[in-house]
C-alpha positions in Angstrom: 0.0 0.1 0.2 2.8 2.4 1.4 4.6 1.7 -2.2 0.8 2.8 -4.1 1.1 6.3 -3.4 4.3 6.7 -3.5 4.4 5.8 -6.6 0.9 8.3 -7.3 2.7 11.2 -5.1 5.7 10.5 -8.3 2.9 10.9 -10.5 1.1 13.4 -9.2 4.1 15.2 -9.6 5.1 14.4 -12.7 1.5 15.9 -14.0 2.1 19.6 -11.9 5.5 19.5 -13.6 3.9 18.8 -16.8 0.9 21.5 -15.8 3.4 24.0 -15.2 5.4 23.8 -18.1 1.9 23.9 -20.8 1.4 27.1 -19.3 5.2 28.8 -19.1 4.4 27.3 -22.9 1.2 29.1 -24.0 2.5 31.9 -22.6 5.4 31.4 -24.1 3.6 30.8 -27.7 1.0 34.4 -26.4 4.2 36.7 -26.7 5.9 34.3 -29.7 2.4 35.6 -31.6 2.7 39.2 -30.4 5.8 39.8 -31.7 5.6 38.1 -35.3 2.1 40.6 -35.5 4.8 43.0 -35.1 6.8 41.8 -37.4 4.4 41.1 -40.0 3.1 45.2 -39.7 6.9 45.5 -40.0 7.3 44.2 -43.1 4.4 45.4 -45.0 5.2 49.0 -42.9 8.7 49.3 -44.8 7.2 47.6 -47.9 5.8 51.3 -48.2 8.6 53.4 -46.5 10.9 52.2 -49.3 8.6 53.0 -52.1 8.0 56.3 -50.7 11.7 56.7 -50.2 12.2 55.0 -53.9 10.1 57.8 -54.9 11.3 60.2 -53.1 15.1 60.1 -54.2 14.0 59.8 -57.6 12.2 63.5 -56.9 15.2 64.9 -55.6 17.2 63.7 -59.0 15.0 64.3 -61.1 15.0 68.4 -59.0 18.7 68.1 -59.2 18.9 67.4 -62.7 16.6 70.4 -63.3 18.7 73.0 -61.8 21.9 71.5 -63.8 20.3 71.7 -67.1 19.3 75.7 -66.2 22.6 76.3 -65.1 23.9 74.8 -68.3 21.6 76.8 -70.1 21.5 79.8 -69.1 25.1 80.7 -68.8 26.2 80.0 -72.6 28.0 83.3 -73.5 28.4 83.8 -77.0 30.5 86.4 -77.6 30.7 87.9 -80.9 33.2 90.7 -81.3 33.2 93.0 -84.2 35.4 95.9 -85.3 33.5 98.2 -87.3 35.5 99.7 -89.5 35.0 102.6 -92.6 36.8 102.7 -95.9 38.2 105.7 -98.3 34.3 105.0 -99.9 32.2 105.5 -97.1 31.2 101.5 -96.7 31.2 100.6 -93.0 32.9 96.9 -93.0 32.6 94.1 -90.2 34.9 91.5 -89.0 34.2 89.2 -87.4 36.3 86.9 -85.5 37.3 84.8 -87.9 38.5 87.7 -89.6 35.3 87.5 -92.4 34.4 91.3 -93.4 31.1 91.7 -93.8 29.9 87.5 -93.5 32.7 86.9 -96.8 36.0 85.5 -96.0 38.4 86.3 -96.9 40.6 85.3 -100.7 
């Protein structure tokens, strides 16, 4: 009879131990599901933020390109130096930079 009581006490202690482990595992599972839900939310938000970042970066590059275009477009200055001379006939001759007179090249 004594042996049966000791075996029952051992079984009872094992059952209590298993119940305690089951409760601990339930707490861990609940914590993990909360963490997984947070990760899924973070993943969907990070995809949205990545797309927003790409759009913003492309707008930035476009604005830099437009500034460079404007700078190069309006800084082109062609300097043409014309010298006006009067000859003896009273006609005015315009000598350009390349040496042509009145738009006609020298012979």
